[in-house]
C-alpha positions as CSV (number, residue, x, y, z in Angstrom):
1,X,89.3,116.4,38.3
2,X,89.5,112.9,37.0
3,X,92.1,110.9,38.8
4,X,95.3,110.0,36.8
5,X,94.7,106.3,37.5
6,X,91.6,106.4,35.3
7,X,93.0,108.8,32.7
8,X,96.5,107.4,32.5
9,X,96.1,103.7,33.6
10,X,98.6,102.3,31.0
11,X,101.1,105.0,31.8
12,X,101.1,104.5,35.6
13,X,101.4,100.7,35.3
14,X,104.2,101.1,32.8
15,X,106.1,103.5,35.0
16,X,105.5,101.5,38.3
17,X,107.4,98.6,36.7
18,X,109.7,99.9,34.1
19,X,111.7,102.1,36.4
20,X,113.5,98.9,37.4
21,X,116.8,98.6,35.4
22,X,116.6,94.8,35.5
23,X,113.3,94.9,33.6
24,X,114.6,97.4,31.1
25,X,117.7,95.3,30.5
26,X,115.4,92.2,30.0
27,X,113.3,94.2,27.5
28,X,116.3,95.0,25.4
29,X,117.7,91.5,25.6
30,X,114.5,89.6,24.7
31,X,112.3,91.7,22.5
32,X,114.4,93.1,19.6
33,X,113.6,91.5,16.3
34,X,115.8,93.6,14.1
35,X,119.4,92.3,13.8
36,X,120.8,95.8,13.6
37,X,119.0,96.8,16.8
38,X,120.4,93.7,18.5
39,X,124.0,94.5,17.4
40,X,123.6,98.1,18.6
41,X,122.3,97.1,22.1
42,X,125.1,94.5,22.4
43,X,127.5,97.5,22.5
44,X,125.8,98.9,25.6
45,X,126.7,98.0,29.2
46,X,123.2,97.0,30.5
47,X,124.6,96.4,34.0
48,X,125.0,100.2,34.3
49,X,121.4,101.1,33.4
50,X,120.1,103.7,35.8
51,X,116.6,105.2,35.8
52,X,116.9,109.0,35.7
53,X,113.2,110.0,36.4
54,X,111.5,107.4,38.7
55,X,108.7,109.6,40.1
56,X,105.4,108.6,38.6
57,X,103.6,111.9,38.4
58,X,104.2,115.4,39.7
59,X,102.9,116.6,43.1
60,X,99.9,118.4,41.7
61,X,99.0,115.6,39.3
62,X,98.8,118.2,36.5
63,X,101.4,117.2,34.0
64,X,101.9,113.6,33.1
65,X,104.6,112.0,30.9
66,X,104.6,108.3,30.2
67,X,108.3,108.1,29.2
68,X,111.0,106.6,31.3
69,X,114.6,107.8,31.0
70,X,117.7,105.7,31.6
71,X,121.4,106.4,31.4
72,X,124.1,103.8,30.7
73,X,127.5,103.6,28.9
74,X,129.2,101.7,26.2
75,X,131.0,98.5,27.2
76,X,134.5,99.2,28.3
77,X,133.9,103.0,28.6
78,X,135.4,104.8,31.6
79,X,132.6,107.3,31.6
80,X,129.7,106.3,33.9
81,X,127.2,107.7,31.5
82,X,127.7,108.4,27.8
83,X,124.4,106.9,26.5
84,X,120.9,108.0,27.4
85,X,117.9,105.9,26.6
86,X,114.3,107.2,26.3
87,X,111.7,104.5,26.8
88,X,108.1,105.4,25.9
89,X,105.1,103.2,25.5
90,X,102.4,103.7,23.0
91,X,98.9,102.2,22.9
92,X,98.2,104.1,19.7
93,X,100.3,104.6,16.6
94,X,101.8,108.1,16.1
95,X,103.2,108.7,12.6
96,X,105.1,111.8,13.9
97,X,106.9,110.0,16.7
98,X,110.3,110.5,15.1
99,X,109.7,114.3,15.6
100,X,108.7,113.8,19.2
101,X,111.8,111.8,19.9
102,X,113.9,114.5,18.2
103,X,112.4,117.1,20.5
104,X,113.5,115.1,23.5
105,X,117.0,114.6,22.3
106,X,117.4,118.4,21.6
107,X,116.2,119.2,25.1
108,X,118.5,116.6,26.6
109,X,121.5,118.0,24.7
110,X,120.7,121.6,25.8
111,X,120.7,120.5,29.5
112,X,123.9,118.5,28.9
113,X,125.7,121.4,27.3
114,X,124.7,123.7,30.1
115,X,125.9,121.2,32.8
116,X,129.2,120.3,31.2
117,X,130.0,123.7,29.7
118,X,131.1,122.0,26.5
119,X,133.8,119.9,28.2
120,X,132.4,116.6,27.1
121,X,130.9,115.1,24.0
122,X,127.1,114.6,23.9
123,X,126.0,111.2,25.0
124,X,124.7,108.7,22.4
125,X,120.9,108.9,22.1
126,X,118.7,105.9,21.8
127,X,114.9,106.0,21.8
128,X,112.8,102.9,22.4
129,X,109.1,102.6,21.8
130,X,107.1,99.8,23.5
131,X,103.9,99.5,21.5
132,X,100.9,97.4,22.6
133,X,98.0,98.7,20.5
134,X,95.1,96.8,19.1
135,X,96.7,96.3,15.7
136,X,100.3,95.9,14.6
137,X,102.4,99.1,13.9
138,X,103.5,98.3,10.4
139,X,105.2,101.5,9.4
140,X,107.0,104.2,11.5
141,X,108.0,107.1,9.1
142,X,111.6,108.2,9.2
143,X,112.4,111.9,9.4
144,X,113.2,111.9,5.6
145,X,109.5,111.0,5.0
146,X,108.4,114.0,7.1
147,X,110.7,116.6,5.5
148,X,110.1,118.2,2.1
149,X,112.8,117.2,-0.3
150,X,113.7,116.6,-4.0
151,X,115.9,114.0,-5.8
152,X,119.5,114.8,-5.3
153,X,119.2,116.4,-1.9
154,X,120.9,114.8,1.0
155,X,119.1,112.0,2.9
156,X,119.2,110.8,6.5
157,X,118.4,114.3,7.7
158,X,117.8,114.3,11.5
159,X,117.6,110.6,11.8
160,X,118.6,109.0,15.1
161,X,118.5,105.4,16.5
162,X,114.9,104.4,17.2
163,X,113.8,100.9,18.2
164,X,110.2,99.9,17.9
165,X,109.1,96.9,20.0
166,X,105.7,95.9,18.9
167,X,104.1,93.3,21.3
168,X,100.6,93.7,19.9
169,X,100.6,90.3,18.2
170,X,102.7,88.2,20.5
171,X,101.3,84.9,21.6
172,X,101.4,83.9,25.3
173,X,104.4,81.6,24.8
174,X,106.4,84.4,23.1
175,X,106.6,86.6,26.2
176,X,110.1,86.2,27.6
177,X,112.5,87.5,30.3
178,X,111.7,88.3,34.0
179,X,108.3,87.0,35.0
180,X,107.3,90.4,36.1
181,X,108.2,91.9,32.7
182,X,106.1,89.1,31.0
183,X,103.1,90.0,33.2
184,X,103.5,93.7,32.6
185,X,103.7,93.3,28.8
186,X,100.8,90.9,28.6
187,X,98.6,93.0,30.8
188,X,99.1,96.0,28.5
189,X,98.6,93.9,25.4
190,X,95.4,92.2,26.6
191,X,93.9,95.4,28.0
192,X,94.5,97.1,24.6
193,X,92.5,94.2,22.9
194,X,89.8,94.2,25.6
195,X,90.7,90.6,26.6
196,X,92.2,91.1,30.0
197,X,89.1,90.1,32.0
198,X,89.0,86.7,30.2
199,X,92.7,85.9,30.6
200,X,93.6,87.7,33.8
201,X,94.1,84.5,35.9
202,X,96.4,82.9,33.3
203,X,98.6,86.0,33.2
204,X,99.0,86.2,37.0
205,X,100.1,82.6,37.1
206,X,103.4,83.8,35.6
207,X,104.3,85.3,39.0
208,X,104.3,81.9,40.8
209,X,108.1,81.6,40.1
210,X,108.8,84.9,42.0
211,X,106.2,84.5,44.8
212,X,109.0,84.6,47.4
213,X,110.4,87.8,46.2
214,X,110.1,90.6,48.8
215,X,108.6,92.9,46.2
216,X,105.7,90.6,45.4
217,X,103.1,92.5,47.4
218,X,104.0,95.8,45.7
219,X,103.8,94.1,42.3
220,X,100.3,92.6,43.1
221,X,99.0,95.8,44.5
222,X,100.1,97.7,41.3
223,X,98.4,95.1,39.2
224,X,95.3,95.2,41.2
225,X,95.0,99.0,40.7
226,X,95.5,98.6,37.0
227,X,92.9,95.8,36.7
228,X,90.3,97.7,38.6
229,X,90.9,101.0,36.7
230,X,91.4,100.0,33.1
231,X,89.9,96.6,32.5
232,X,87.1,96.5,35.1
233,X,88.3,93.1,36.4
234,X,86.2,92.2,39.4
235,X,87.6,92.3,43.0
236,X,86.7,88.6,43.5
237,X,88.4,87.6,40.2
238,X,91.6,89.5,41.2
239,X,91.6,88.0,44.7
240,X,91.2,84.5,43.3
241,X,94.1,85.0,40.9
242,X,96.3,86.4,43.7
243,X,95.5,83.6,46.0
244,X,97.6,81.3,43.8
245,X,100.6,83.6,44.6
246,X,100.0,84.5,48.2
247,X,97.7,82.9,50.8
248,X,94.0,83.4,50.2
249,X,93.4,85.7,53.2
250,X,96.2,87.9,52.3
251,X,95.1,88.1,48.7
252,X,91.6,89.2,49.6
253,X,92.9,91.7,52.1
254,X,95.3,93.1,49.5
255,X,92.5,93.7,46.9
256,X,89.9,95.0,49.4
257,X,92.3,97.5,51.0
258,X,94.4,98.6,48.0
259,X,94.6,102.3,48.0
260,X,93.6,102.4,44.3
261,X,90.1,101.1,45.0
262,X,89.5,104.2,46.9
263,X,91.1,106.4,44.2
264,X,88.9,104.8,41.5
265,X,85.7,104.9,43.4
266,X,86.2,108.4,44.9
267,X,87.4,109.3,48.4
268,X,87.2,112.1,50.9
269,X,90.1,114.5,51.6
270,X,90.5,112.8,55.0
271,X,91.3,109.5,53.3
272,X,93.7,111.2,51.0
273,X,95.5,112.8,53.9
274,X,95.6,109.5,55.8
275,X,97.1,107.7,52.9
276,X,99.7,110.4,52.3
277,X,100.8,110.2,56.0
278,X,101.0,106.4,55.7
279,X,103.2,106.5,52.5
280,X,105.5,109.1,54.1
281,X,106.0,106.8,57.0
282,X,106.6,103.9,54.6
283,X,109.3,105.8,52.7
284,X,111.1,106.9,55.8
285,X,110.9,103.4,57.3
286,X,112.3,101.8,54.1
287,X,115.2,104.3,54.0
288,X,115.9,103.8,57.7
289,X,115.8,100.0,57.5
290,X,118.1,99.9,54.4
291,X,120.6,102.7,55.1
292,X,120.3,103.6,58.8
293,X,120.2,107.3,59.6
294,X,118.4,109.6,57.2
295,X,119.8,113.2,56.6
296,X,117.5,115.9,57.8
297,X,117.3,117.4,54.3
298,X,116.1,114.1,52.8
299,X,113.5,113.6,55.6
300,X,112.2,117.2,55.1
301,X,111.9,116.6,51.3
302,X,109.9,113.4,51.8
303,X,107.6,115.1,54.4
304,X,106.9,117.9,51.9
305,X,105.4,115.5,49.4
306,X,101.6,115.5,49.4
307,X,100.5,113.0,46.9
308,X,100.4,109.3,47.7
309,X,101.3,108.1,44.2
310,X,104.4,110.2,44.2
311,X,105.3,108.8,47.7
312,X,104.6,105.3,46.5
313,X,107.0,105.8,43.7
314,X,109.7,107.0,46.1
315,X,109.1,103.9,48.3
316,X,109.8,101.7,45.3
317,X,112.9,103.8,44.5
318,X,114.5,102.8,47.8
319,X,114.8,99.2,46.5
320,X,116.7,100.4,43.5
321,X,119.2,102.8,45.2
322,X,122.5,101.8,46.6
323,X,122.9,104.8,48.9
324,X,120.9,107.6,50.5
325,X,122.8,110.0,48.3
326,X,121.6,108.3,45.2
327,X,118.0,108.3,46.5
328,X,118.3,112.1,47.3
329,X,119.3,112.8,43.7
330,X,115.9,111.7,42.6
331,X,114.2,114.2,45.0
């Protein structure tokens, strides 16, 4: 079976970065061109953003979804979560996306009704598309355009708030926000236009300002996997670009030993097993270092995971959790 990194390269990179609430907040603050969209987002408390589905892929690597789901609330609200945000990226245009978003909202509302037993109002739905295709997305049909109607019939049927962020034609100086968000968006854009190999080093230079961030190695490793899988950027080119962020020896070691190189080129079951064990240890070490003791149930759940990509996602989740209990909810 083809490995997900080859089949879903854009999706995996997107999810590895966009599960971070700080990057989601920056996306909403810096990339909305429509005034009505800006005013709507201004009503949200972006400091309460919480990713609800941080795991990258399921254990069996069978079903894959590129969406990322957040919860938040309106400013001044006493409810911890009365808004849910679906973020999905698209490298191709989908004229039926309004219907797809509606499907998600209905499913979310069914789950909400079952969990609350009708005691609370439904949360406000907001769907955001991040589009990075080769050509601009000039028209996204509303539900009215997809439904048969005649003059005099009601309009606005089944419409819901949907924000389209089209970065396909942004110039380098137009990428804003957190440097990591800028790098992510430009990597996706350039890969869609088959220009990433030519401009890879320039993009990576954006990370100089965050070179001392403790997450820098994770960011670079994720970028290395993506570049090797989707754009065929050479190992030497990646290492040279990284050497401007970390020391040259570390940059070369990072690229040559990155797990994704093994995933892309093929590996034995023994290598997979060895990497799985290593990631399990990494997750447990990260939890123990940050929170101290680890509940037996949480430890058992981590040890039951058998895919290194899933475990990698859990290791990243530790950074974004404020307690072991919050981490356990994601398991």
